[in-house]
DOSE-122481 format. One line per field, with one value per residue: z, x, y negated of N, C-alpha, C, O in turn. Coordinates in Angstrom, 2 decimals. Layout:
% DOSE-122481
nw <- Z, ...;
nu <- X, ...;
nv <- Y, ...;
caw <- Z, ...;
cau <- X, ...;
cav <- Y, ...;
cw <- Z, ...;
cu <- X, ...;
cv <- Y, ...;
ow <- Z, ...;
ou <- X, ...;
ov <- Y, ...;
This chain:
% DOSE-122481
nw <- 13.83, 13.69, 16.17, 16.45, 15.28, 15.88, 19.07, 17.66, 16.85, 19.05, 20.47, 18.77, 18.64, 20.75, 22.88, 24.52, 25.58, 27.88, 28.96, 31.24, 31.92, 34.13, 33.29, 31.44, 28.38, 26.87, 23.52, 21.54, 18.82, 19.91, 21.09, 19.65, 18.58, 20.06, 20.82, 18.01, 17.84, 19.73, 18.97, 16.17, 17.68, 19.93, 17.57, 16.07, 17.12, 18.00, 15.99, 15.16, 17.22, 15.80, 14.15, 14.58, 16.30, 14.27, 13.50, 15.33, 16.82, 19.96, 21.50, 21.31, 23.22, 25.18, 23.42, 21.54, 23.08, 23.95, 21.50, 21.02, 22.87, 22.41, 19.60, 17.22, 16.94, 13.73, 12.60, 13.42, 11.81, 9.20, 9.19, 9.24, 7.53, 5.28, 6.36, 5.88, 3.20, 2.16, 3.47, 1.63, -0.72, -0.43, -0.62, -2.93, -4.56, -3.59, -4.88, -7.32, -8.14, -7.76, -10.38, -10.53, -11.94, -11.82, -12.35, -13.19, -12.54, -9.51, -8.46, -6.06, -5.03, -3.20, -4.03, -4.47, -2.00, -0.34, -1.31, 0.01, 2.72;
nu <- -47.50, -46.99, -46.59, -44.29, -42.69, -43.49, -42.00, -39.32, -38.51, -38.90, -36.36, -34.59, -34.86, -33.50, -34.53, -37.27, -37.29, -38.16, -37.65, -37.83, -37.04, -35.52, -33.64, -30.50, -29.76, -26.99, -24.35, -23.08, -21.78, -22.24, -20.06, -17.90, -17.49, -16.69, -14.49, -13.19, -13.23, -11.71, -9.00, -8.33, -8.79, -6.22, -4.55, -4.35, -3.60, -0.56, 0.40, 0.37, 2.66, 4.97, 5.28, 5.12, 7.35, 8.75, 9.57, 10.20, 10.42, 11.49, 10.36, 7.66, 6.66, 5.18, 1.94, 2.78, 2.97, 0.48, -1.54, -0.25, -1.78, -4.50, -4.51, -5.20, -2.22, -2.54, -4.44, -2.56, 0.07, -0.66, -2.12, 0.41, 1.81, -0.05, 1.03, 3.08, 2.94, 1.72, 3.45, 4.93, 4.82, 3.92, 6.32, 6.99, 5.19, 6.27, 9.03, 8.17, 6.41, 8.60, 9.54, 11.60, 11.83, 10.44, 10.03, 7.28, 7.58, 8.51, 6.62, 5.23, 2.15, -1.04, -0.99, 1.52, 2.80, 1.62, 3.04, 4.87, 4.58;
nv <- 25.21, 22.83, 21.99, 23.10, 21.96, 19.35, 19.94, 20.20, 17.79, 16.51, 17.71, 16.35, 13.77, 9.77, 9.75, 7.39, 4.14, 1.59, -1.52, -1.48, 1.14, 3.28, 5.60, 4.94, 5.54, 6.10, 5.02, 6.56, 5.19, 2.47, 2.63, 2.99, 1.00, -0.39, -0.14, -0.25, -2.60, -3.19, -2.43, -3.64, -6.49, -6.42, -5.65, -7.48, -9.80, -8.93, -8.48, -11.77, -12.45, -10.97, -12.55, -14.78, -14.96, -14.07, -11.58, -10.23, -7.50, -7.24, -9.54, -8.81, -7.32, -6.49, -6.79, -5.23, -2.86, -2.61, -2.74, -0.12, 1.52, 1.00, 1.35, 4.52, 6.61, 7.10, 5.09, 2.79, 3.13, 3.19, 0.10, -0.72, -0.13, -1.82, -4.11, -4.64, -3.81, -6.68, -8.34, -8.31, -8.54, -11.25, -12.26, -11.88, -13.23, -15.43, -15.36, -15.44, -17.82, -20.00, -19.10, -16.46, -14.26, -11.58, -7.73, -5.58, -3.01, -3.69, -4.53, -2.72, -0.27, 1.40, 3.60, 3.70, 3.59, 5.64, 8.04, 7.52, 8.95;
caw <- 12.73, 13.51, 17.82, 15.90, 13.88, 16.67, 19.85, 16.85, 16.23, 20.33, 20.64, 18.38, 18.60, 21.47, 23.96, 23.97, 26.63, 27.97, 29.69, 33.14, 32.59, 34.77, 32.07, 30.12, 27.34, 26.28, 22.05, 20.91, 17.40, 19.88, 21.86, 18.98, 17.66, 20.84, 20.72, 16.94, 17.40, 20.71, 18.75, 15.41, 17.84, 19.69, 16.13, 15.23, 18.21, 17.45, 14.01, 15.65, 17.77, 15.32, 12.79, 15.92, 16.78, 12.46, 13.65, 16.38, 17.96, 21.15, 22.28, 21.80, 23.17, 25.41, 22.47, 20.91, 24.45, 23.89, 20.34, 20.40, 23.69, 22.45, 18.49, 17.03, 15.91, 12.35, 12.39, 13.96, 10.89, 8.78, 9.49, 9.94, 6.27, 4.68, 6.98, 5.21, 1.95, 2.45, 3.53, 0.16, -2.36, -0.64, -0.77, -4.80, -5.04, -3.49, -6.23, -9.24, -7.94, -7.66, -11.68, -10.98, -13.21, -10.99, -12.92, -12.55, -11.21, -7.65, -7.31, -5.36, -4.65, -2.62, -4.22, -4.19, -0.75, 0.10, -1.88, 1.08, 4.38;
cau <- -46.23, -47.46, -46.56, -43.16, -42.26, -42.78, -41.07, -38.29, -38.82, -38.61, -35.13, -33.40, -34.62, -33.70, -35.98, -37.60, -37.20, -38.51, -36.74, -38.26, -37.25, -34.63, -32.17, -30.02, -29.10, -25.63, -24.54, -21.62, -21.32, -21.49, -19.13, -16.95, -17.20, -15.65, -13.29, -12.84, -13.10, -10.60, -8.14, -8.25, -7.94, -4.63, -3.59, -4.24, -2.50, 0.30, 0.92, 0.10, 3.37, 5.58, 4.94, 6.05, 8.52, 10.10, 9.19, 11.33, 9.49, 11.33, 9.73, 6.07, 6.75, 3.98, 1.90, 2.91, 2.45, -1.10, -1.55, -0.22, -2.58, -5.70, -5.85, -5.26, -1.47, -2.84, -4.36, -1.14, 0.95, -2.17, -2.14, 1.68, 1.76, -1.46, 1.41, 4.48, 2.75, 1.25, 4.02, 6.07, 3.59, 4.00, 7.75, 7.63, 5.07, 7.23, 9.82, 7.55, 6.17, 10.40, 10.31, 11.64, 11.13, 9.69, 9.68, 6.28, 8.18, 8.91, 5.71, 4.49, 0.57, -1.48, -0.16, 3.01, 2.92, 1.15, 3.97, 6.27, 4.29;
cav <- 25.18, 21.67, 21.85, 23.84, 20.60, 17.82, 20.10, 19.98, 16.48, 16.25, 17.03, 15.87, 12.22, 10.06, 9.50, 6.11, 2.96, 0.30, -2.68, -0.99, 2.51, 3.84, 5.70, 5.02, 6.37, 6.12, 5.00, 7.03, 4.76, 1.73, 2.52, 3.09, 0.01, -1.71, 0.11, -0.65, -3.86, -4.13, -2.04, -5.03, -7.51, -5.75, -5.06, -8.25, -10.02, -7.99, -9.13, -12.82, -12.69, -11.86, -14.08, -16.56, -14.70, -13.58, -9.96, -10.09, -7.57, -6.90, -10.67, -8.74, -5.47, -6.45, -6.63, -3.84, -2.15, -3.44, -2.27, 0.71, 2.01, 1.01, 2.37, 5.48, 6.48, 6.80, 4.03, 2.36, 3.29, 2.78, -1.22, -1.41, 0.02, -3.05, -5.23, -4.29, -4.49, -7.79, -9.44, -7.37, -9.40, -12.56, -12.75, -11.53, -14.36, -16.49, -15.65, -15.85, -19.41, -20.45, -18.71, -15.81, -13.34, -9.53, -7.20, -4.92, -1.93, -3.70, -4.50, -1.60, -0.53, 2.30, 5.26, 4.19, 3.56, 7.00, 8.56, 7.36, 9.10;
cw <- 13.25, 15.04, 17.93, 16.03, 15.06, 18.09, 18.48, 17.57, 17.80, 20.65, 19.97, 18.57, 20.61, 22.76, 24.13, 25.31, 26.90, 28.89, 30.95, 33.44, 32.83, 34.16, 30.88, 29.26, 26.89, 24.32, 21.56, 19.59, 18.98, 20.13, 21.06, 18.36, 18.48, 20.97, 19.47, 17.14, 18.82, 19.84, 17.57, 16.52, 18.61, 18.44, 16.14, 16.93, 18.37, 16.85, 14.39, 15.90, 16.81, 13.98, 13.32, 15.86, 15.47, 13.09, 14.49, 17.38, 19.89, 21.99, 22.01, 22.15, 24.04, 24.25, 21.84, 21.85, 23.62, 22.80, 20.03, 20.87, 22.98, 20.37, 18.16, 16.58, 14.09, 11.97, 12.43, 12.78, 9.89, 8.12, 9.60, 8.17, 5.00, 5.12, 6.30, 3.60, 1.68, 2.41, 1.87, -0.12, -2.33, -0.76, -2.07, -5.41, -5.14, -4.70, -7.72, -9.41, -7.94, -9.42, -11.64, -11.67, -12.19, -11.59, -12.25, -11.67, -9.97, -7.50, -6.44, -5.31, -3.97, -3.51, -4.38, -3.04, -0.08, -0.34, -0.79, 2.46, 4.66;
cu <- -46.76, -46.42, -44.39, -42.57, -42.10, -41.58, -39.43, -38.13, -37.96, -37.56, -34.18, -34.06, -34.22, -34.42, -35.81, -38.01, -37.63, -37.74, -36.86, -37.49, -35.90, -33.51, -31.62, -29.17, -28.18, -26.14, -23.36, -21.18, -20.98, -20.10, -17.32, -16.55, -16.26, -14.77, -12.41, -11.83, -11.65, -9.06, -8.28, -7.87, -6.81, -3.80, -3.18, -2.67, -1.07, 1.42, 1.24, 1.73, 4.36, 6.13, 5.41, 7.13, 9.55, 9.77, 9.99, 11.29, 9.89, 10.88, 8.40, 6.04, 4.91, 2.69, 1.45, 2.14, 0.41, -1.92, -1.37, -1.46, -4.65, -6.66, -5.20, -3.17, -1.77, -3.70, -2.86, -0.69, 0.80, -1.79, -0.59, 2.05, 1.03, -0.04, 2.52, 3.55, 1.85, 2.14, 5.74, 5.76, 4.11, 5.61, 7.53, 6.37, 5.80, 8.66, 9.51, 7.29, 7.63, 10.65, 11.32, 10.99, 11.82, 9.03, 8.18, 6.00, 8.52, 8.00, 5.31, 3.07, 0.58, -1.24, 0.51, 3.91, 2.62, 1.78, 5.48, 6.05, 5.55;
cv <- 23.18, 21.27, 22.36, 22.34, 19.12, 18.00, 19.68, 18.28, 15.88, 16.18, 16.50, 14.34, 11.88, 9.15, 7.80, 4.89, 2.11, -0.39, -1.70, 0.65, 2.93, 4.72, 5.81, 5.38, 5.45, 6.45, 5.37, 5.85, 2.36, 1.58, 2.80, 1.72, -0.97, -1.13, 0.13, -2.01, -4.21, -3.51, -3.42, -6.48, -7.15, -5.95, -6.68, -9.98, -10.00, -9.02, -10.69, -12.89, -12.36, -11.80, -15.32, -16.31, -13.97, -12.69, -9.52, -8.68, -7.16, -8.11, -10.06, -7.48, -5.83, -5.82, -5.51, -2.98, -1.61, -2.13, -1.02, 1.61, 2.07, 1.39, 3.53, 5.74, 6.58, 5.68, 2.29, 1.89, 2.33, 1.36, -1.41, -0.92, -0.65, -3.89, -5.55, -5.44, -5.89, -8.63, -9.58, -8.32, -10.53, -13.05, -12.43, -12.53, -15.40, -16.61, -16.14, -17.55, -20.08, -20.03, -18.08, -14.86, -12.02, -8.94, -6.77, -3.82, -1.73, -3.97, -3.20, -1.68, 0.36, 3.82, 5.30, 4.90, 5.21, 8.15, 8.49, 8.17, 10.08;
ow <- 12.26, 14.97, 18.81, 17.04, 15.16, 18.41, 18.77, 18.65, 17.87, 21.12, 20.42, 18.64, 21.52, 23.18, 23.98, 25.87, 25.94, 29.69, 31.51, 34.51, 31.89, 34.61, 29.82, 29.42, 26.57, 23.77, 21.15, 19.52, 18.92, 19.66, 21.54, 17.78, 18.10, 21.39, 19.54, 16.90, 18.82, 20.07, 18.21, 16.29, 17.97, 18.37, 16.21, 17.20, 18.82, 17.02, 14.00, 14.94, 16.61, 13.22, 12.86, 15.46, 15.59, 13.97, 14.38, 18.45, 20.79, 23.21, 22.55, 21.50, 23.59, 24.20, 21.64, 21.63, 23.13, 23.09, 19.09, 20.08, 23.11, 19.91, 19.01, 15.81, 13.34, 10.79, 11.74, 12.44, 9.60, 6.99, 10.17, 7.65, 3.86, 4.15, 6.16, 3.19, 0.60, 1.66, 1.46, 0.25, -3.29, -0.99, -2.59, -6.62, -6.11, -5.19, -8.65, -10.28, -8.38, -9.94, -12.36, -11.91, -11.92, -11.70, -11.20, -10.80, -9.34, -6.29, -7.13, -5.46, -3.65, -3.16, -4.59, -2.91, 0.61, 0.03, -0.79, 3.29, 5.79;
ou <- -46.49, -45.59, -43.56, -42.05, -41.22, -40.72, -38.64, -37.66, -36.94, -37.15, -33.07, -33.07, -34.35, -34.60, -34.80, -39.10, -37.61, -37.10, -35.86, -37.35, -35.10, -32.38, -31.89, -27.95, -28.41, -27.01, -22.58, -19.96, -20.09, -19.25, -16.19, -15.49, -15.49, -13.86, -11.21, -10.67, -10.88, -8.02, -8.33, -6.98, -5.87, -2.64, -2.02, -1.61, -0.44, 2.41, 2.34, 2.35, 5.02, 6.95, 5.86, 7.99, 10.68, 9.29, 10.50, 11.90, 9.09, 10.94, 7.57, 5.48, 3.81, 2.47, 0.36, 1.03, -0.30, -2.56, -1.98, -2.13, -5.57, -7.80, -4.33, -2.78, -1.00, -3.59, -2.55, -0.82, 1.43, -1.33, -0.31, 2.76, 1.30, 0.28, 2.88, 3.49, 1.26, 2.07, 6.68, 6.47, 4.64, 5.91, 8.42, 6.39, 6.05, 9.13, 10.05, 7.69, 7.41, 11.68, 12.24, 9.79, 12.97, 7.81, 7.77, 5.17, 8.77, 7.77, 4.29, 2.53, 1.71, -1.51, 1.02, 4.78, 3.45, 1.35, 6.56, 6.96, 5.78;
ov <- 22.50, 20.36, 22.16, 21.87, 18.27, 17.17, 18.78, 17.93, 15.18, 15.12, 16.20, 13.62, 12.70, 8.01, 7.11, 4.96, 1.35, 0.30, -1.24, 1.23, 2.97, 4.51, 6.37, 5.51, 4.28, 7.13, 4.52, 5.73, 1.50, 0.82, 2.81, 1.45, -1.85, -1.85, 0.40, -2.36, -5.17, -4.14, -4.48, -7.29, -7.61, -6.33, -7.10, -10.53, -10.96, -9.73, -11.07, -13.35, -13.37, -11.29, -16.37, -17.09, -13.50, -13.40, -8.40, -8.63, -6.91, -7.92, -10.79, -6.60, -5.50, -4.62, -4.99, -2.48, -0.73, -1.12, -0.51, 2.27, 2.88, 1.54, 3.71, 4.87, 5.98, 5.35, 1.32, 0.72, 1.31, 1.24, -2.47, -1.78, -0.26, -4.57, -6.72, -6.60, -5.85, -9.61, -10.26, -9.25, -11.09, -14.22, -13.10, -12.71, -16.12, -17.64, -16.73, -18.32, -21.21, -20.45, -18.47, -14.73, -11.66, -9.10, -7.26, -3.54, -0.71, -3.93, -3.17, -2.77, 0.74, 4.98, 6.41, 5.75, 5.80, 9.24, 9.07, 8.20, 10.49;
């Protein structure tokens, strides 16, 4: 039984490598992490460009394309929703700061956003 446990442990465990080991083990979680970071970087560049150009998407076509390539479509949709929400909330706050009365029904939340998919 001990031999079976050792064999099963060896099969599921990655090989241990020293600095001089000729074998390189691919680590999928590292690749995913770098892909996420790249996506976030491209998203930030695109959104910064939109802010700089007052939301004129034609001025940010290269950034938009890079963002679309770096991020899955579902992420692009999600990040876009979050940006719209943040901009809307900021405009509501600006109105309130100027003394306007804005009813709570005008402020949407995550639940109401998901109903508009």
